[in-house]
C-alpha positions as CSV (number, residue, x, y, z in Angstrom):
1,M,-25.8,-1.7,-0.8
2,E,-26.2,-2.3,-4.5
3,I,-23.3,-1.3,-6.8
4,V,-25.0,-2.2,-10.1
5,S,-28.1,-4.3,-10.6
6,N,-27.8,-7.5,-8.6
7,I,-24.2,-6.8,-7.5
8,H,-24.2,-6.1,-3.8
9,Y,-21.6,-4.8,-1.3
10,V,-21.5,-7.1,1.8
11,G,-18.2,-6.0,3.3
12,V,-17.6,-4.7,6.8
13,N,-15.8,-1.9,8.6
14,D,-13.1,-2.5,11.3
15,R,-12.8,0.6,13.5
16,T,-11.1,-1.2,16.3
17,K,-7.9,-2.3,14.7
18,T,-5.1,0.2,15.4
19,L,-2.3,-1.3,13.3
20,F,-2.7,-3.0,9.9
21,E,-0.5,-6.1,9.8
22,S,0.5,-5.1,13.3
23,L,2.7,-2.4,11.6
24,W,0.8,0.4,9.9
25,P,-1.4,2.9,11.8
26,L,-5.1,3.0,11.0
27,P,-6.4,6.4,12.3
28,N,-9.5,6.0,10.1
29,G,-9.9,2.3,10.4
30,V,-10.1,-0.1,7.5
31,S,-12.8,-1.9,5.5
32,Y,-12.8,-5.6,4.4
33,N,-14.8,-5.7,1.2
34,S,-16.8,-8.6,-0.1
35,Y,-19.3,-8.7,-3.0
36,L,-22.4,-10.8,-3.7
37,I,-23.7,-11.4,-7.2
38,D,-27.3,-12.4,-7.1
39,D,-27.7,-14.4,-10.4
40,E,-29.0,-17.8,-11.3
41,R,-25.9,-19.1,-9.5
42,V,-25.3,-16.9,-6.5
43,T,-21.7,-15.9,-6.2
44,L,-19.7,-14.5,-3.3
45,I,-16.4,-12.7,-4.1
46,D,-13.9,-12.9,-1.2
47,T,-14.8,-13.0,2.4
48,V,-13.9,-10.9,5.4
49,D,-11.9,-11.1,8.6
50,S,-13.4,-13.9,10.7
51,N,-14.0,-11.6,13.7
52,F,-16.8,-10.0,11.6
53,F,-18.4,-13.2,10.3
54,E,-21.7,-12.8,12.1
55,L,-22.3,-9.4,10.6
56,F,-21.0,-10.6,7.2
57,L,-23.5,-13.5,7.2
58,K,-26.4,-11.2,8.2
59,K,-25.7,-9.0,5.2
60,I,-25.5,-12.0,2.9
61,Q,-28.8,-13.4,4.2
62,S,-30.6,-10.0,3.9
63,I,-30.1,-10.3,0.2
64,I,-30.6,-14.0,-0.7
65,G,-32.6,-15.2,2.3
66,D,-32.4,-19.0,2.6
67,R,-31.0,-19.5,-0.9
68,P,-27.7,-21.3,-1.2
69,I,-24.4,-19.7,-2.4
70,D,-23.2,-21.6,-5.4
71,Y,-19.7,-20.1,-5.8
72,L,-17.1,-18.5,-3.6
73,I,-14.4,-16.8,-5.6
74,I,-11.2,-16.1,-3.8
75,N,-9.1,-13.3,-5.5
76,H,-6.6,-13.0,-2.6
77,M,-5.7,-15.3,0.3
78,E,-4.6,-12.9,3.0
79,P,-6.6,-13.8,6.1
80,D,-8.4,-10.4,6.3
81,H,-10.1,-11.6,3.1
82,S,-10.0,-15.4,3.3
83,G,-10.5,-15.8,7.0
84,S,-14.2,-16.7,6.8
85,I,-13.8,-19.5,4.3
86,N,-14.4,-22.3,6.7
87,L,-17.3,-20.5,8.4
88,I,-19.0,-19.9,5.1
89,K,-18.6,-23.6,4.3
90,K,-20.4,-24.5,7.5
91,F,-23.4,-22.4,6.5
92,Y,-23.2,-23.3,2.8
93,P,-21.8,-26.8,2.8
94,N,-22.4,-27.3,-1.0
95,I,-20.5,-24.1,-2.0
96,T,-17.9,-24.5,-4.7
97,I,-14.7,-22.5,-4.2
98,V,-13.2,-20.9,-7.3
99,G,-9.5,-19.9,-7.4
100,N,-6.3,-20.6,-9.3
101,K,-3.7,-23.3,-8.6
102,K,-1.8,-21.2,-6.0
103,T,-5.0,-20.2,-4.3
104,F,-5.8,-23.8,-3.5
105,E,-2.3,-24.5,-2.2
106,M,-2.8,-21.7,0.2
107,I,-6.4,-22.6,1.2
108,E,-5.3,-26.1,2.2
109,G,-2.3,-24.7,4.1
110,F,-4.4,-22.2,6.0
111,Y,-7.7,-23.9,6.4
112,G,-7.4,-27.6,5.4
113,P,-9.4,-29.6,2.8
114,V,-11.2,-27.5,0.2
115,G,-14.2,-29.6,-0.9
116,E,-15.8,-28.8,-4.2
117,K,-13.6,-26.5,-6.3
118,V,-13.1,-25.0,-9.7
119,V,-9.5,-24.2,-10.7
120,V,-9.2,-21.3,-13.1
121,A,-6.4,-19.9,-15.2
122,E,-5.8,-16.8,-17.3
123,N,-8.8,-15.8,-19.5
124,N,-11.0,-18.6,-18.2
125,T,-14.7,-17.7,-17.8
126,L,-17.5,-18.7,-15.4
127,E,-21.1,-18.5,-16.4
128,L,-23.5,-17.4,-13.6
129,G,-26.7,-17.2,-15.7
130,K,-27.1,-13.7,-17.0
131,R,-23.5,-12.8,-16.2
132,T,-20.2,-14.1,-17.3
133,L,-17.1,-13.7,-15.2
134,K,-13.5,-13.7,-16.7
135,F,-10.4,-14.2,-14.7
136,F,-7.0,-12.5,-14.9
137,M,-3.9,-13.6,-13.0
138,I,-2.1,-10.6,-11.4
139,P,0.6,-12.4,-9.3
140,M,2.6,-10.4,-6.7
141,V,0.0,-7.7,-6.5
142,H,0.9,-8.4,-3.8
143,W,0.8,-12.1,-3.1
144,P,1.7,-14.8,-5.7
145,E,-1.9,-16.2,-5.9
146,T,-3.6,-12.8,-6.5
147,M,-6.1,-12.6,-9.4
148,A,-8.8,-10.3,-10.6
149,T,-12.3,-11.2,-11.5
150,Y,-14.1,-9.3,-14.3
151,D,-17.8,-9.0,-14.9
152,I,-18.0,-8.8,-18.7
153,D,-21.6,-7.7,-18.8
154,D,-21.4,-4.6,-16.5
155,A,-17.6,-4.0,-16.8
156,V,-17.0,-4.3,-13.1
157,I,-13.5,-5.5,-12.0
158,F,-13.1,-7.2,-8.6
159,S,-9.4,-6.4,-8.1
160,G,-8.4,-8.0,-4.8
161,D,-6.0,-5.6,-2.9
162,A,-5.1,-3.8,-6.1
163,F,-6.5,-0.2,-6.0
164,G,-7.2,-0.5,-2.3
165,C,-6.6,2.0,0.4
166,F,-6.8,2.4,4.2
167,G,-9.9,3.9,5.8
168,A,-13.2,2.5,6.9
169,L,-16.3,3.5,4.9
170,N,-18.5,6.1,6.4
171,G,-22.1,5.2,5.5
172,G,-21.7,4.8,1.7
173,V,-19.6,2.7,-0.5
174,I,-19.6,4.1,-4.0
175,D,-17.3,7.1,-4.6
176,S,-19.9,9.3,-6.3
177,K,-22.1,9.1,-3.1
178,I,-19.5,9.8,-0.5
179,D,-16.8,12.3,0.4
180,T,-13.6,10.6,-0.9
181,S,-11.2,13.3,0.4
182,I,-9.9,11.2,3.3
183,Y,-9.0,8.3,1.0
184,W,-6.4,9.8,-1.4
185,D,-3.6,10.2,1.1
186,E,-4.6,6.8,2.6
187,M,-4.3,5.3,-0.9
188,V,-0.7,6.6,-1.2
189,R,0.1,5.3,2.2
190,Y,-1.6,1.9,1.6
191,Y,0.3,1.5,-1.7
192,S,3.7,2.5,-0.3
193,N,3.3,0.4,2.9
194,I,1.7,-2.7,1.5
195,V,2.2,-3.0,-2.3
196,G,5.3,-0.8,-2.6
197,K,7.9,-3.4,-3.4
198,Y,6.0,-4.8,-6.3
199,G,6.1,-2.0,-8.9
200,S,7.0,-4.3,-11.8
201,P,4.1,-6.8,-11.1
202,V,1.7,-3.8,-10.7
203,Q,2.8,-2.5,-14.1
204,K,2.3,-5.9,-15.7
205,A,-1.2,-6.1,-14.2
206,L,-2.1,-2.6,-15.4
207,D,-0.9,-3.5,-18.9
208,K,-3.0,-6.6,-18.8
209,L,-6.2,-4.8,-17.7
210,K,-5.8,-1.6,-19.8
211,E,-7.7,-3.1,-22.7
212,L,-10.8,-3.8,-20.6
213,K,-13.7,-1.4,-20.4
214,I,-14.0,-0.7,-16.6
215,N,-17.0,1.0,-15.2
216,A,-16.4,0.2,-11.5
217,I,-13.4,-1.0,-9.5
218,C,-14.3,-3.2,-6.5
219,S,-11.2,-3.5,-4.4
220,T,-11.0,-5.4,-1.1
221,H,-10.2,-2.2,0.9
222,G,-11.8,1.2,0.5
223,P,-14.5,2.7,-1.7
224,V,-15.9,1.2,-4.9
225,W,-14.4,3.5,-7.6
226,T,-16.7,4.6,-10.4
227,T,-16.5,8.3,-11.3
228,E,-13.0,8.5,-10.0
229,R,-11.7,5.2,-11.3
230,C,-9.3,6.9,-13.7
231,K,-7.7,8.8,-10.9
232,V,-7.2,5.6,-8.9
233,I,-5.6,3.8,-11.8
234,D,-3.3,6.8,-12.4
235,I,-2.2,6.8,-8.8
236,Y,-1.3,3.1,-8.9
237,D,0.4,3.6,-12.3
238,R,2.6,6.5,-11.1
239,M,3.5,4.9,-7.8
240,S,4.4,1.6,-9.5
241,R,6.7,3.4,-11.9
242,Y,8.3,5.1,-8.8
243,D,7.4,8.5,-10.3
244,S,8.0,11.4,-7.9
245,E,7.4,15.1,-7.3
246,K,10.1,17.7,-6.8
247,G,10.5,17.7,-3.0
248,V,12.6,16.4,-0.2
249,V,12.0,14.3,2.8
250,V,14.3,15.1,5.7
251,A,14.1,12.3,8.3
252,Y,16.3,12.3,11.4
253,G,16.8,10.7,14.8
254,S,18.1,12.7,17.7
255,M,18.8,12.0,21.3
256,Y,19.7,15.4,22.7
257,G,18.7,17.8,20.0
258,N,22.0,18.2,18.2
259,T,21.2,16.0,15.2
260,A,17.7,17.6,15.1
261,E,19.4,21.0,14.8
262,M,21.3,19.8,11.7
263,A,18.0,18.6,10.2
264,E,16.2,21.8,10.8
265,L,19.1,23.8,9.2
266,I,19.1,21.6,6.2
267,A,15.3,21.9,5.8
268,Q,15.5,25.7,6.1
269,E,18.2,25.9,3.5
270,L,16.3,23.7,1.1
271,N,13.3,26.1,1.4
272,E,15.5,29.2,0.9
273,L,16.9,27.6,-2.2
274,G,13.4,27.2,-3.7
275,I,12.1,23.8,-2.6
276,K,8.5,24.3,-1.5
277,K,7.8,20.7,-0.7
278,V,10.0,19.9,2.2
279,V,8.7,17.5,4.9
280,V,10.6,16.9,8.1
281,H,10.1,13.8,10.2
282,D,11.6,12.7,13.6
283,V,11.9,9.0,13.1
284,S,11.3,8.4,16.8
285,R,7.9,10.3,16.8
286,T,6.4,9.9,13.3
287,P,5.2,6.4,12.5
288,H,7.4,5.1,9.7
289,S,4.3,4.4,7.6
290,Y,3.9,8.1,6.9
291,I,7.6,8.6,6.2
292,I,7.6,5.8,3.7
293,A,4.6,7.3,1.9
294,D,6.5,10.6,1.6
295,V,9.5,8.9,0.2
296,F,7.3,7.4,-2.5
297,R,6.0,11.0,-3.2
298,Y,9.2,12.9,-3.4
299,K,12.5,12.5,-5.3
300,G,14.9,13.6,-2.6
301,I,15.6,12.1,0.8
302,I,18.0,13.4,3.4
303,V,18.5,11.2,6.5
304,G,20.5,11.8,9.6
305,A,21.2,10.1,12.9
306,P,23.5,10.1,15.9
307,T,25.9,7.3,16.6
308,Y,24.4,4.9,19.2
309,N,26.4,2.0,20.7
310,N,28.9,2.4,17.8
311,Q,26.0,1.8,15.4
312,M,23.3,3.8,13.6
313,F,20.5,5.2,15.8
314,P,18.1,2.2,16.1
315,D,14.9,4.0,14.8
316,M,16.8,5.3,11.8
317,E,18.1,1.8,11.0
318,A,14.5,0.5,11.3
319,L,13.2,3.1,8.8
320,L,16.0,2.4,6.3
321,S,15.3,-1.3,6.6
322,K,11.7,-0.8,5.8
323,L,12.6,1.4,2.8
324,A,15.1,-1.1,1.5
325,A,12.4,-3.8,1.7
326,R,10.3,-1.8,-0.8
327,D,13.0,-1.6,-3.5
328,I,12.2,2.0,-4.2
329,K,13.8,3.3,-7.4
330,N,14.9,6.6,-8.8
331,R,15.5,8.4,-5.6
332,V,18.5,10.6,-4.6
333,L,20.0,10.5,-1.1
334,G,21.9,12.9,1.2
335,F,22.9,12.0,4.7
336,F,24.4,13.3,7.9
337,G,25.2,12.3,11.4
338,S,26.7,13.2,14.7
339,H,28.8,11.6,17.4
340,S,30.5,12.4,20.7
341,W,33.7,10.3,20.7
342,A,33.5,7.7,18.0
343,S,31.8,8.2,14.6
344,A,29.7,5.4,13.2
345,A,26.3,6.6,12.1
346,V,27.4,8.2,8.9
347,K,29.5,5.1,8.0
348,R,26.5,2.8,8.8
349,I,24.1,4.9,6.6
350,E,26.6,4.7,3.8
351,E,26.8,0.9,4.1
352,F,23.1,0.6,4.3
353,N,22.7,2.4,0.9
354,T,24.1,-0.8,-0.7
355,K,20.6,-2.1,0.0
356,L,18.7,1.0,-0.8
357,K,20.7,1.7,-4.0
358,F,19.8,5.4,-4.0
359,E,21.9,7.9,-5.9
360,V,24.1,9.8,-3.4
361,I,24.3,13.5,-4.1
362,S,27.4,14.6,-2.1
363,A,29.7,13.8,0.7
364,P,27.9,13.4,4.1
365,V,28.1,15.8,7.0
366,D,29.5,14.3,10.2
367,M,29.3,16.5,13.3
368,K,31.3,16.0,16.5
369,H,29.6,17.2,19.7
370,S,27.5,20.2,18.5
371,M,26.9,22.7,15.8
372,K,29.8,24.9,14.7
373,P,30.1,27.3,11.9
374,D,31.9,24.9,9.6
375,V,29.3,22.2,10.3
376,A,26.5,24.6,9.5
377,Q,28.2,25.5,6.2
378,H,28.5,21.8,5.3
379,C,24.8,21.3,6.1
380,K,23.9,24.1,3.8
381,E,26.2,22.7,1.1
382,L,24.4,19.3,1.4
383,A,21.0,21.1,0.9
384,R,22.4,22.9,-2.1
385,A,23.7,19.7,-3.7
386,M,20.2,18.2,-3.3
387,V,18.6,21.2,-4.9
388,E,21.0,21.2,-7.8
389,R,20.4,17.5,-8.4
390,L,16.6,18.0,-8.4
391,D,16.9,21.0,-10.7
392,A,19.0,19.0,-13.1
393,D,16.1,16.6,-13.6
394,L,13.9,19.6,-14.8
395,K,16.5,20.6,-17.4
396,K,16.5,17.2,-19.1
């Protein structure tokens, strides 16, 4: 599939993997994108997961036949993109690998001796014949070696995992030729799950690339963005600034339904007080991937859990640990819990917030045994405190 003249998509779809990084659900699969530039010096940009090498090689050979590949540019070293390096070298033994200093440290660590190589740095260029490529270092988006490769002539940016999303490609590759509706939520989930911790590096990368004319964004996951490239950049910009909508995520764990009753009452009160965007998640049933994405979307989060073995309910602790690992900023937190004989969950959530560093809106609600009128009132007060805090933002 040709993106622009002599730039071809040679990536593959993975519809069998159920968990990305063995963590994040893939209901629509995922693509591993690679690109081939057919110029005087044939250039391959990134590879694919080694499980798909045979198909990958067939696609390459359908374009260049028996011609050699001169350069392999590695923008990102995660194995779903670099995994076929040694296999490519077997078929194209004279290939020259192009990357930055950190790239080659990782190649040698993962795959052994490199062979012929070109080490590039910020603003270096590479002449292919009719085309000139320029390199930009975008470290920690989301590994330290990550870089972007820019085709000066056609204004195409090969961005590594930046601007990527979950979801296999259904027939076509270019956004203007396919239905992109399934990819927007998957982009939010991909960013929040995979890139989320690195908001500051993403902002630095966006600032570095904003002066470039960009006609097409060729990421390593998801569609090639042309007509909707500005929307894609805007999503990454907003999420990396931890921008949020007025809304509340209510996430809870419950063993026998009592903590769930608190969560439902809080959600109902939020809605009655005017919050339209309320999402409720049972942390034992909803994959945490989706909850994390909603926390990136909305300003407010209210969490609740029962005490379990004198600790926080394990699935809630797991969720909070994942949230803390993403260093999400500018969120407000309410929390609640329940217990039968010894209260611990509320205390543990409060302690955990030293890692989250969210703004706490009010005193927590701690229920003993089951719902009573005073507990119901405190749940409503917690919801009201959240609404007042969210409304205060609108008055600034």
